[in-house]
C-alpha positions as CSV (number, residue, x, y, z in Angstrom):
1,M,-5.2,-21.2,-5.0
2,T,-5.7,-17.6,-6.2
3,F,-8.2,-15.5,-4.3
4,L,-7.9,-12.3,-6.2
5,N,-6.6,-11.1,-9.6
6,A,-6.3,-7.4,-10.5
7,Y,-4.1,-4.9,-12.2
8,W,-2.5,-2.5,-9.7
9,K,-1.9,0.7,-11.6
10,N,-0.2,4.1,-11.0
11,L,1.2,3.5,-7.5
12,I,2.3,6.5,-5.4
13,L,4.6,5.3,-2.5
14,I,5.5,7.9,0.1
15,N,8.1,6.5,2.4
16,Y,9.1,7.6,6.0
17,E,11.8,6.4,8.4
18,I,10.0,5.6,11.6
19,D,10.9,4.6,15.2
20,P,10.7,0.8,15.3
21,N,9.1,1.0,18.7
22,I,6.0,2.6,17.2
23,L,5.5,-0.4,15.0
24,K,6.2,-3.2,17.4
25,P,2.6,-3.5,18.7
26,F,1.4,-4.0,15.2
27,V,4.0,-6.8,14.3
28,P,2.2,-10.2,13.7
29,E,3.6,-13.1,15.8
30,G,6.0,-15.1,13.8
31,T,7.3,-12.1,11.8
32,E,9.9,-9.4,12.6
33,L,10.4,-5.9,11.4
34,D,12.4,-5.6,8.1
35,F,15.1,-2.9,7.8
36,F,16.9,-1.3,4.9
37,N,20.3,0.0,5.7
38,G,19.4,0.0,9.4
39,K,16.2,2.0,8.8
40,C,12.7,1.0,9.6
41,Y,10.1,2.3,7.1
42,V,6.4,3.0,6.8
43,S,4.7,4.0,3.5
44,V,1.5,5.7,2.4
45,V,0.5,4.0,-0.8
46,G,-2.2,5.1,-3.3
47,F,-3.1,3.2,-6.4
48,M,-5.8,1.9,-8.7
49,F,-7.4,-1.5,-8.5
50,M,-8.2,-2.3,-12.2
51,D,-10.0,-5.3,-13.8
52,T,-10.6,-6.9,-10.3
53,R,-11.7,-10.5,-10.1
54,V,-12.5,-12.4,-6.9
55,L,-12.2,-16.2,-7.4
56,G,-12.3,-15.4,-11.2
57,I,-15.5,-13.4,-11.0
58,K,-15.9,-9.7,-11.8
59,L,-18.3,-8.2,-9.2
60,P,-20.5,-5.5,-10.8
61,Y,-19.4,-2.0,-9.8
62,H,-16.4,-3.4,-8.0
63,I,-14.0,-3.8,-10.9
64,N,-12.1,-0.5,-10.9
65,F,-11.5,1.6,-7.8
66,E,-8.9,3.5,-5.7
67,E,-7.1,2.3,-2.6
68,V,-4.9,4.2,-0.2
69,N,-3.1,2.4,2.6
70,L,-0.5,2.8,5.3
71,R,1.9,-0.2,5.5
72,F,5.2,-1.3,7.0
73,Y,7.7,-4.0,6.3
74,V,8.4,-7.3,7.9
75,Q,10.1,-10.6,7.2
76,R,9.7,-14.3,8.0
77,H,12.4,-16.9,7.3
78,G,13.9,-14.6,4.7
79,E,10.6,-13.9,3.0
80,R,9.9,-10.2,2.9
81,G,6.3,-8.9,3.4
82,V,4.1,-6.1,4.4
83,V,1.6,-5.4,7.2
84,F,-1.2,-2.9,6.7
85,I,-2.2,-0.5,9.4
86,K,-5.3,0.6,7.4
87,E,-6.5,0.3,3.8
88,I,-9.1,2.7,2.5
89,V,-11.4,2.0,-0.4
90,P,-14.6,3.4,-1.8
91,K,-16.5,0.1,-2.0
92,P,-18.3,-1.3,1.1
93,L,-18.3,-4.8,-0.3
94,I,-14.6,-4.8,-0.7
95,T,-14.2,-3.8,2.9
96,L,-16.6,-6.5,4.0
97,V,-14.8,-9.3,2.1
98,A,-11.3,-8.2,3.0
99,N,-12.0,-7.8,6.7
100,S,-14.1,-11.0,7.0
101,I,-11.9,-13.4,5.0
102,Y,-8.4,-11.9,5.4
103,H,-9.0,-10.1,8.7
104,E,-7.4,-6.9,7.2
105,H,-8.1,-3.4,8.4
106,Y,-10.2,-1.9,5.6
107,Q,-12.4,1.2,5.8
108,T,-14.8,2.6,3.3
109,H,-14.6,6.3,2.5
110,Q,-15.6,8.5,-0.4
111,M,-12.6,8.6,-2.9
112,R,-11.6,10.1,-6.2
113,H,-8.5,10.3,-8.4
114,N,-7.0,12.6,-11.0
115,F,-4.5,11.6,-13.7
116,T,-3.4,14.2,-16.3
117,E,-0.8,13.9,-19.1
118,Y,1.0,17.0,-20.3
119,D,3.6,17.4,-23.0
120,R,6.6,17.2,-20.5
121,Y,5.2,15.6,-17.4
122,N,2.3,13.7,-15.8
123,T,0.3,14.4,-12.6
124,F,-1.4,11.8,-10.4
125,E,-3.6,12.4,-7.3
126,Y,-5.5,10.2,-4.9
127,C,-8.1,11.8,-2.5
128,W,-10.4,10.4,0.2
129,K,-12.8,12.1,2.6
130,L,-12.4,11.7,6.3
131,N,-14.7,13.5,8.8
132,S,-15.9,15.9,6.0
133,K,-12.3,16.9,5.1
134,W,-10.6,15.7,1.9
135,Q,-7.2,14.1,2.3
136,S,-4.8,13.7,-0.6
137,I,-1.5,12.6,-2.0
138,A,-0.2,13.7,-5.4
139,V,3.0,13.6,-7.6
140,Q,4.3,15.1,-10.7
141,T,6.5,12.8,-12.7
142,D,8.6,12.5,-15.8
143,K,7.1,10.5,-18.8
144,V,10.0,8.0,-19.4
145,L,9.7,4.6,-17.7
146,L,12.9,3.5,-15.8
147,D,13.9,0.3,-14.2
148,I,14.2,0.2,-10.4
149,D,17.8,-0.1,-9.4
150,E,18.9,-3.3,-7.7
151,G,19.8,-2.7,-4.0
152,S,18.0,0.6,-3.9
153,E,15.5,1.9,-1.4
154,A,12.9,1.8,-4.2
155,E,13.6,-1.9,-4.7
156,F,13.2,-2.5,-0.9
157,I,9.9,-0.7,-0.9
158,T,8.4,-2.4,-3.9
159,E,9.8,-5.9,-3.7
160,H,7.8,-7.4,-0.9
161,Y,5.7,-10.4,-2.0
162,F,3.9,-11.5,1.1
163,G,1.2,-10.0,3.3
164,Y,0.8,-10.7,7.0
165,T,-2.2,-10.1,9.2
166,K,-2.4,-10.0,13.0
167,Y,-5.7,-11.4,14.3
168,N,-6.0,-12.0,18.0
169,T,-3.1,-14.4,18.7
170,K,-3.1,-15.8,15.1
171,T,-1.0,-14.6,12.2
172,F,-2.2,-15.2,8.5
173,E,0.1,-15.1,5.5
174,Y,-0.8,-14.7,1.9
175,E,1.4,-14.4,-1.2
176,V,1.2,-11.5,-3.6
177,V,2.6,-12.3,-7.1
178,H,3.7,-9.7,-9.5
179,P,6.7,-8.9,-11.7
180,S,9.2,-6.3,-10.8
181,W,7.8,-2.8,-11.5
182,Q,9.2,0.1,-13.5
183,Q,9.0,3.7,-12.2
184,L,8.6,7.2,-13.4
185,K,10.9,9.8,-11.8
186,V,9.0,12.0,-9.3
187,N,9.9,15.7,-9.7
188,D,7.4,17.1,-7.1
189,Y,4.8,15.9,-4.6
190,S,2.2,17.1,-2.1
191,I,0.9,15.4,1.0
192,N,-2.4,16.6,2.6
193,V,-3.0,13.9,5.3
194,D,-4.0,14.2,8.9
195,F,-2.1,11.2,10.1
196,E,-3.4,11.2,13.6
197,A,-7.0,11.3,12.4
198,N,-6.5,8.7,9.8
199,Y,-4.2,6.2,11.6
200,G,-4.2,7.1,15.3
201,T,-1.9,8.8,17.8
202,S,0.9,6.4,17.2
203,F,1.5,7.9,13.8
204,K,1.0,11.6,14.6
205,T,4.8,12.1,14.3
206,L,4.4,11.7,10.5
207,H,2.8,15.2,10.5
208,T,6.2,16.8,10.6
209,A,8.3,14.1,9.1
210,I,10.0,14.5,5.7
211,P,9.7,11.5,3.4
212,T,12.9,9.7,2.7
213,S,11.6,9.1,-0.8
214,V,8.6,9.4,-3.0
215,I,8.2,6.7,-5.6
216,F,5.9,6.3,-8.6
217,A,5.5,2.8,-9.9
218,K,3.5,2.0,-13.1
219,G,2.3,-1.3,-11.7
220,S,1.3,-4.6,-13.2
221,E,-1.1,-7.6,-13.0
222,V,-1.2,-9.0,-9.5
223,S,-2.4,-12.2,-8.0
224,V,-3.3,-12.6,-4.3
225,K,-3.2,-16.2,-3.1
226,N,-5.4,-17.7,-0.4
227,K,-4.3,-17.1,3.1
228,K,-2.8,-19.6,5.5
229,T,-2.3,-19.6,9.2
230,I,1.4,-19.5,10.3
231,H,0.9,-18.8,14.0
232,Y,-1.9,-19.9,16.4
């Protein structure tokens, strides 16, 4: 059964190699860290939720909104999925529903976004306010859509179709259904994020880390299925 339908649009994915030992405390039971070419990754992802429907119903004032999350990558029996450290949205009801039903790690903060089309390039920016200070991620891209190469780091980052949540001793799994995405080439980017303040001391090393890649995916319609318990 489908819990949520939406269009995920204009995804900025900023990817870092990270020490697997940092992530081990966050790995849900029944899953294991997923690696690409021997590297363990964590990603800051900003995007727009558009045309959002929960159980087929559009909730007033909760249809279009921003999200920025920090996630890493796991697998279970060959299925590749993601685990979220934190998800930031501007809507308290979204936070309440996601944390209550899916036991995710949502927080509500003031947010805004800026998209601008120029003759030769586009710019995209997501911002959120933490402790009275604005945080932001932004990219400048080409305008021509490109397929994501098979076997590339970009494919590894974008082609994960399950979410896993650690809750006490339990692990929940939910399927995320969407087609393969296309991308716009990223020519420049900026990152203004206090990683320690946002995500805790475990991730303060990202302050000085250089991203292995910055990807911009155009997005698509997405369906999030109901969760099931895979470990008690």
